[in-house]
N, C-alpha and C positions, 0 to 999 in steps of 0.2 A: 402088905395088907392093901386091899383095893377098896375103893369107895364106889359102890354101884351107881349112885346118883351122879357123881362126878364123871364116871365112865360113860353114862348116858349122854350127858351134855357134850363131852368130848367127841363121842361118836357122831352126834348131831352136827356139831361144828365141822367135823371132817367131811361128812356127807355134803354139807352145804358148800364147802370149799371145792370138793371134787365135782359136784353135779349142779351147783347153783340152784336155780328155780326148780329143777327136777328132783331135788333131794327128797322131797316128801314122797314123790312117786316111787323112787328107788326103795325107800324104807317100806312103803306099802307093799311093793312087790316082794320084798324079803319076808314081810309079815305073812303074806299069802303063801309063800313057799313053806314057811314053818308050819302053817295050819295044814297044808296038804300033807306034810310029813308027820302030822299028829304031835308036833313039838310045841306043846302049849306054853311051856316056859319060854321058848324062843319067840312065840307070838307076843307074849307080854313084854319081853325085852324090846322087840321092834315097835310095839305100840308106844312104849315110853319114848323111844328114840324119835318116832314120828311126831309125837306131841311136843317134844323139845324143839324139833325143827320148826314146827308151826309157831312156837313161842319166839324162837330166834328170828324168824322171818316176818313176824307181825309188825305192822307199822307202829311207831312210837305213840304212846297214849299221853295225853296232857298237852299243855300249852308249850310252845317253843319259846325259848328265852331270847 
């Protein structure tokens, strides 16, 4: 049994590992490819992955200890 949310975060982490700062652009490109193919479910998957990448790459919030 798979966990779609966990899969999203794993995919985001893998893209960051493979593409570094370009990970978000790679995900955006895949999202656009899905849209051009009228694969709207794929568009949504890549939108979630891109959002997870943004969250993972965001600077920490709050005070440093």
